[in-house]
N, C-alpha and C positions, 0 to 999 in steps of 0.2 A: 504493500500500500504506500501511497505518497505520504510524506510527513510534512509538518510545518516547515517553513523556510528557516534555515539556520545559518548563522554567520560562520560557524566552525563546528567541527566534530565535538561531541560531548561524550563523557565516559560510557553512557548507556545507549548511544546510537546503535541501532540494529537490534535492540532488545524489545520484545513485544510483550505487553501485559494485558491480560483480561481481568477486568475489575468487576466482580459481582458483589462487592461490599456496599454497605449502606451507612448512613448517618455520618459519623465523624472519623473514627479511628482508621478504618480501611481506606476510605476515600482520601484522607490526608496522606497516608502512606503512598498510595498510587500517584497522587499529584506530585509528591517529592520525586518519585521515580521518573515521572514525565519531565520534571524540571531539569533533570540531568540527562535528558535526551531519549528516554524510552518512549515508544509509541504505546499509548494507553487507550484501550477500548473499554468504555463503561457500558455495562449491560443493565438495562432497566425494564420495568414492566410497561407494556404498551398503554398509552392513554393517561397514565398518572405518574409514572416514574417512581423514584424512591421517596419516602416520606419527607426527607430533608428538603425537597423542593417546595414543600408547603409550609415550612416553619416560618413564622414572622420574624422580622419584618419582610414583606414582599414588595419589591419595587418593580413596577412595569411587568408584573408576572414572574419575576425572578426572586427567589429567596436569598437574602444575604447569607444565611447559614449555608445554603448549598454552594453559593459562589465562593465561600471562604475556603473550601477544601476540594474543589473539583475542576481547577484549571488544568491545562495540559492533557485534555482527554477528548476522545471522540465518543459520541453516544449512539448506541444501537438499542432499539426496543425489541425485546424477545420475551414471549410468554413461556416461562419455564414449566407451566402446567401442561403445555402441549408437547406431544412427543416430537413434533418437527421443530419446536423451539429448543428443546434440549439437544436435538441433533445439530442445530446451528451452533450452539455453544461448543459441542464436542469438535465440530469442524474447525472452529476458531482456535480451540485449545491445542489441537494437533499442530498448529502452525505458530504457537506462541512459546515464550520462555517462562512466563510467570503467570500464575493464576491466584487471585486474591478473592476470598469470600468471607462473609461475616454472618452466615446463617447459624442457627442453633446447631450444636454438634449432632450429627446423624442425619440432618436434612439433606445434605448433598449426596450422601450414600443412597438415600431413598430415591433420589432422582437420577441415580446412575452417573453422578458427577463428582463422586468422592475421589480421593487421591489414588486409590488402587485401580479404579476404573479408568482414570485419565492417564496414568503414567505408562500403561501398557503400550499404547501407540506413540507415546512421547516420553521415553525414559529420561530425557534431559529436563523434564518439567519441574519447576520449583513451585510448590503448592503451599500457599500461606492461608491458614485458617485463623480468624480473629473472633473470639467469643467473649462473653462476660465473665464466666466463672471457670474457664478452662475446659478441656476435653475429657478430663477424668473426674471421678468423684460423684457424690450424690446430687450435687447442684449443677452438673454439667449442662442440663437442658434448661436451666433457669434463664430468663431474659436478663441481660445486664445493661445497666445505664450508668453513666458517669456518677450521678448522685448516689445511687444505691451502692455502688462499689466503693465510693468514698466512705460511706458508712460501714460497709462490711469489712473493709481492710484497715479500719481503725483511724483513718485520717480525720474524720469528724470528731472522734473522741479527744483529739489533741488540738482541735482548731476552734477558737472562740474564747470568750471570756470565762474565767473560772466561775462555777456555780450558775452559769447561764446556759441557754439552749445551745447545743453544738452547732457549728457553722460549717457549711461546705465551702470549699474554695470556689470562688465565682467563675473563674476560667475552667473550661472542661479539661482539667489537667490530666486526668487518667485517659480520656479518649485521645487527646493529642499526643501524650507521651507514648501510648500504645502504638499510635501511628508511626512515631519516630523509631520505636523499638522494632516494629515490623520492617520498616525501611532498612535499618541496619542489618537485621537478620537476613533479609532477602539479598542484599548486596554481598553479605558474607557467604551465603549459599551460592551466589554466582561465582565467587572466587573459588569455592570448593569444587564447583562443577568444572571450572577451568582445569583443575588438577585431576579430577576423577572421570569427567565426562558424564557423570550422573547427577540428576536432580535429587530433590528430597522434599519431605513435608516439614513445614514450620508451623508450630502452634503458639499463638500469642493470645493473651487475654488481659482484660482490665484488672482481673484479680492478681495476676502475676506482676503487672506493672505497679498496681497499688501497693503490694507488699514490698516490692523492690524499692519504691520511692520513700518508704519509711526511714531508710538510711540508718543514721546513728540512733534514732529513737528505738528501732527494733533491736539493735545490738546492745543498747543500754539494758533492755529487758533480758535478752538472751544470755548475756554475760554477767550482768550485775543484778538482775531481778528488779530493776527500777522501772516503774510505770510512769511515763510522762503525764503531766497534767496540762489542762488548757491554761494558756498564759496570755490570751488576747493577741496584741501585736508583737509581744515579746516571746521569750523562750523561758522554760521553767528552771533552767540551770544557770542562767547568767543575769546579772543586774549591774548596770543598766544595759538593756539591749531591747529597745522597743520604740514605739511612737509616743511623742509628747505633743500636746496642743501648743501652738504658737499664737502670735497676735493675729495671723490671718489663715491658719490652717493647721497642719500637722507636719512634724519632722521626725524621721526615724534616725536614731542614733545608737551607738554601741561602744562599750569599753570591755573588751573580751579578756583583759588580763590586768594585773596590778599596775604595770607601767602605763598602760593606756588609761587606766582609771585616774591616775595622778595628772596626766597630761590633759585629760578630759576636764577635770576640775579646774585646772589652770586656764584652759581655753574659755571656760564659762565664767572665769573670775570668781570661782567658788572654792578657793583653797581650804576654807574651814571644813568643807565636806571631806576632803582628803585626809584631814587630821582627825576627824571624828572617829573614835574607836568603834562605833556602831557600823561603820562602813569601811573598815580597814582592809578586809579581804573579801573576796567574792562570797565566801561562806557567811561572813558577817552581813554583807549586803542582802543576801538571800533571806537571812533571819529577820532583817528589818526592811524588807522590800517595800511595804506600804508607806513607811515614813520617808524613805529615800525617794520614792516615786512622787510623793506629794511635794517634797522640797524641790525636786528637779522640775516638776510641772510649773511651779511658781516662777522659776527662773526662765523657762522657755517661753512663757506667755509674754515676756517683756519685749521680744523682737519677732520679726516676720520669719517665715520658714527660710526664705532665701538668705536672709542675713545670718541665720544660724548655720546654714550649710556653708556659707563663705567662711565663717569663723572656724568651723570644725575642719574644713578642708585645708585651710591655711596651716592648721596645726597638725595635719597629716592624720586626722581622725575620721572615723566613719560617720557620714551624715548624708541624708537625702530627703528632699521634700516629698510628701505624699501627693502625687500629681494625678489629675483626672486624665482620661484618655485623649481628650482633645489637645492637651499639651504634649502628651507622650507621642502621638502620631504626627505631630508637626515639629518635633524636636530635632535640632540639627544633628545631635549624636545618633539618633535613631535613623535619620534619613541618610547620613553619610555612610552608615553601615548597611545600607540597601535593604532596610526592613519594610519599606513601602514601595510597591511597584505599580505602574500604570499599564492598563491593557485596554484594547478596543473590544467592545461588546455590542451586538446589534440592538440590545434593549436597555442596557445600563451604561450611560455615558455622562461623566467619566466613571470608569471602573477602576477603583484603587484597592489593591489587595496586599496582604502581607508577604514579605520576601522570604526566601529560604534561609533558615537560621545557620548557615555556614557559608563561608566565602573561600573559593578555591583560587589559588594564584594563577593557574594555567588553564583550567577548564571550568570557569564559573558557570553555575547553573543559571537558567533564565526562563521566564515564562515562554512556553511554546505555543499554546493555544488558549483562548479564553474558555471559561466554563461552558460546556456545550448546551444548546437547547435540547429538549427531550427528543431523542430519535433523530437528531440532526444529520447523522452520518449513516443511517440504517441502509439506505439504498447503495451507497458507495461501498460499505463493508460487505453486503451480500453480493454485489458484483465482483468484488475481490475474491470471494469464496467460490465464484463460478456460477451463481444463479443468474438466469436470464431475466430480462425485464418482465416477461410474462409470469415467471415463477415468483418474482418479487411482488408483483401485484396480487397474485393469488394468496400469498402468505399474509399480506396486509388485509385482504378481504376476509380471510378466515380468522383474523385476530391473533395470528401467530407472532406478528411483528407490529 
């Protein structure tokens, strides 16, 4: 098939991906593969497409949610409930390198599209399954959403204010991180295939991602038996290390060791705090957290957030203003690191999306295609598979595509 115009070869040029995934994790993974040159064919249900196309806000018929994770793709509509629809998918998979799906475990096998069925005619196939709770265990068939997995994997238990309702992370962190994990796993499998000539199956899940992102919180429990508590904007084991109200907003600051604590007090012109025995060590500050937070809050309210950031940065200390997204997405530091990109789109103009979170010195990824309209490339893909115009029309009339 023809690909979008490119200025230069990218690392994944010549790699073809079939994307049967939905919502966020799988689609984000596939869009990253496309960013690095892979040809990605997105398979959706005729007439309605995936549910992500209908999530608000919807601009000129296009969901911002869908637009956020579906660039660099071509769209074909295929009814997987129809035998001929499944046949079309198998024909595409026989000519592709990577297959991504996010149905509940066991669903693909029932449709004859599981790994064992597809790798026979294509032993080089890399098959990536993305699920909520993983492919093993009693919850394998449970539907998984970012919010429910944030609760199940313990993140909500350690997020929010102490003794108040647990809070989920507002960004879909488990979905997006699972997409990045799947991207890395797929590229690793491509490297392995280069050595062995064989593909393999990859299983990713929001459960696995959620547990892995617990990081030192999990190890604190596994090794020391310590359960972390909710500490609002801060952390349970360091003081000060949190947000404080300022004259015009909030600023996040931290002093992670005793040397930094003394320099912190000096920068704030609050040397008496450094000399106070209640706050001499981090253990002391933890024991007197409430008193220290109150004293520091009174100090930080005297200046604006940017004034405090300037003071702290000049002293080589940690400090950042809590900024709304309109400031973040127009910020020079964000823009110079290519995290906002512009694309042409037939319905949404201008279309501005987020950049790939990595910069390559010699083969920088770049947007290849705008997020596709539903079924935009159906006829072209079927022609590539060898279907005549008459056959394509019949499939459409029968509701197969």
